[in-house]
C-alpha positions in Angstrom: 0.0 0.0 0.0 1.3 3.5 -0.9 1.1 6.2 1.7 2.0 6.1 5.4 0.7 5.9 8.9 0.5 9.4 10.4 1.5 9.6 14.1 0.2 12.5 16.2 3.0 13.2 18.6 2.9 14.8 22.0 5.3 17.7 22.4 8.1 15.8 24.3 11.8 15.3 24.1 12.3 12.0 26.0 13.9 9.1 24.1 11.6 7.1 21.8 13.0 3.6 21.5 12.0 1.1 18.8 8.6 -0.2 19.9 7.5 3.2 21.2 4.5 4.6 19.3 6.6 7.7 18.7 9.4 5.9 16.8 8.5 5.4 13.1 10.5 2.1 13.0 7.9 0.6 15.4 5.2 0.3 12.7 4.4 -2.4 10.1 4.1 0.3 7.4 6.1 3.4 6.7 5.2 6.1 9.3 5.6 9.8 9.7 5.2 11.8 12.9 3.9 15.3 13.5 4.4 17.0 16.8 1.4 18.9 18.2 2.9 22.1 19.8 2.3 22.6 23.5 0.6 19.2 23.9 2.9 18.0 26.7 2.6 14.9 28.7 1.1 16.8 31.7 -1.4 18.5 29.4 -2.8 15.2 28.1 -2.2 12.6 30.8 -5.0 13.7 33.0 -8.6 12.9 34.0 -10.6 14.7 31.5 -10.5 16.1 27.9 -7.6 18.3 26.7 -8.0 22.0 26.4 -10.2 22.9 23.4 -7.3 24.8 21.7 -5.2 21.6 21.9 -8.0 19.5 20.5 -8.1 22.0 17.6 -4.4 21.6 17.1 -4.6 17.8 17.0 -7.3 18.0 14.4 -5.3 20.4 12.4 -2.3 18.1 12.6 -4.5 15.2 11.5 -5.6 17.1 8.5 -2.1 18.1 7.6 -0.9 14.4 7.7 -3.9 13.4 5.6 -3.0 16.0 3.0 0.6 14.7 2.9 -0.6 11.2 2.1 -1.4 9.5 5.4 -3.6 6.4 5.0 -4.4 6.1 8.7 -3.7 8.0 11.9 -2.7 7.1 15.4 -1.1 9.0 18.4 1.6 8.5 21.0 -0.8 8.8 24.0 -3.8 6.6 24.8 -5.4 9.4 26.9 -6.4 11.0 23.7 -9.2 8.5 23.5 -11.3 11.3 25.0 -11.0 13.1 21.7 -11.0 10.1 19.3 -14.3 11.2 17.8 -13.3 14.8 17.2 -10.0 13.8 15.5 -11.7 11.0 13.4 -14.4 13.4 12.2 -11.8 16.0 11.1 -10.4 13.6 8.4 -11.5 11.1 5.9 -9.1 8.3 6.8 -9.2 5.7 9.6 -8.1 6.9 13.0 -7.2 5.1 16.2 -5.5 7.3 18.7 -5.6 5.0 21.7 -5.1 1.3 22.5 -8.0 1.7 24.9 -10.3 1.6 21.8 -9.2 -2.1 21.5 -10.7 -3.0 24.9 -14.2 -4.1 23.8 -12.7 -6.3 21.1 -10.0 -7.8 23.3 -12.5 -8.6 26.0 -14.8 -10.3 23.5 -12.0 -12.2 21.9 -11.0 -13.6 25.3 -14.3 -14.9 26.4 -15.6 -11.7 28.0 -13.1 -12.3 30.8 -11.7 -9.3 32.7 -8.9 -7.5 30.9 -5.9 -5.8 32.5 -4.9 -2.3 31.6 -1.4 -0.9 32.2 -1.5 2.9 32.0 0.9 5.7 32.3 -1.0 7.0 35.3 -3.7 5.1 37.2 -4.9 8.2 39.2 -5.4 10.1 35.9 -7.2 7.3 34.0 -10.6 8.4 35.1 -14.2 8.1 33.9 -13.7 10.4 30.9 -11.2 8.1 29.2 -12.8 4.9 30.3 -16.3 6.0 29.2 -14.9 7.2 25.8 -13.4 3.8 25.3 -16.5 1.9 26.3 -14.8 0.4 29.4 -16.9 -0.6 32.4 -14.9 -0.7 35.6 -16.1 -4.1 36.6 -14.6 -5.5 33.3 -11.1 -4.1 33.9 -8.2 -4.2 36.4 -5.8 -1.3 36.2 -2.2 -0.8 37.1 -0.3 2.5 36.5 3.4 3.4 35.9 3.2 6.7 37.9 5.1 5.1 40.9 8.0 3.9 38.7 10.7 6.5 39.1 12.5 5.6 35.8 9.2 6.1 33.9 7.6 9.0 35.7 10.8 11.1 35.9 11.4 10.8 32.2 7.9 10.9 30.8 5.3 12.3 33.3 7.0 15.6 33.7 7.0 18.9 31.8 9.1 19.1 28.6 11.8 21.2 30.2 12.5 18.4 32.7 12.7 15.7 30.0 15.7 14.5 27.9 18.4 12.0 27.8 18.0 8.2 27.6 15.4 6.3 29.4 16.2 3.3 31.6 14.7 0.5 29.6 15.7 -2.2 32.1 14.1 -0.4 35.0 10.9 0.3 33.1 10.7 -3.3 31.9 11.2 -4.6 35.4 8.4 -2.4 36.7 5.9 -3.0 34.0 6.4 -6.7 34.1 5.9 -6.7 37.9 2.7 -4.8 37.5 1.4 -7.2 34.9 2.2 -10.2 37.2 0.3 -8.3 39.9 -2.7 -8.0 37.7 -2.7 -11.8 37.0 -2.4 -12.6 40.7 -5.3 -10.3 41.5 -7.4 -11.9 38.8 -6.3 -15.4 37.8 -9.0 -15.5 35.2 -7.6 -12.4 33.4 -8.2 -12.7 29.7 -5.5 -10.4 28.3 -3.6 -7.1 28.9 -4.0 -3.8 27.1 -1.2 -1.3 27.2 -2.8 2.2 27.2 0.5 4.0 27.1 2.3 4.4 23.7 5.7 4.2 25.5 5.0 0.6 26.8 4.9 -1.6 23.6 8.6 -2.2 23.7 8.0 -4.4 26.8 5.0 -6.3 25.5 7.1 -9.4 24.7 8.6 -9.5 28.3 5.1 -9.1 29.8 3.8 -12.0 27.7 6.7 -14.2 28.8 6.2 -13.3 32.5 2.4 -13.8 32.5 1.4 -16.1 29.6 -1.2 -13.5 28.7 -1.7 -11.9 25.3 -0.7 -8.3 25.3 -2.2 -5.7 23.0 -0.9 -2.2 22.2 -1.6 0.6 19.8 0.8 -1.1 17.4 -1.6 -4.0 17.2 -4.4 -1.6 16.8 -2.8 -0.1 13.7 -2.2 -3.6 12.2 -5.9 -4.3 12.6 -6.9 -0.9 11.2 -4.7 -0.8 8.1 -2.6 -3.3 6.1 
């Protein structure tokens, strides 16, 4: 297929390793990123919808990528599920900005069992995002990365405090431990969804540690466009 996957990027400077939704080498098709100015981690990773001016900027960036030849659009932050509809309506190509949109499919595919969610910040993953994704609280178990210092100090801080290499080993250890905790809390857990676009690099390690299928925004894009 000609064209490319357009990636709406938060305005960040931390390292984007292969597997991260912000690294173009992570995708199964050619990809191109576009930063949305002033859309920092702390502006988007919160309980509620982004500021209307930022929503307008995301829609403008989406239209720009479409005009350049994008055949589908995604983003680097699953919290944007709260504005999935607005972004999708602004363009004429398929859009999936959050892995949380996969939740109903994943739950159905795994016998309607509970599904684990690992998010960038559990306290901020509130009713706005869950409702937008069609997730009922009694169908999900949630763990967050906000208490992992290697993750939070690199990613969940203002842009001026970001930079340098992230500690992949520390983040992998923490996210794997959280996944195991989900499985211990709910032995009948069907699968795990990674809300955060920074976590797909660790999906294989999570699957090895838990024996559960792990889904990320990268899987979502493979389902959306071939």
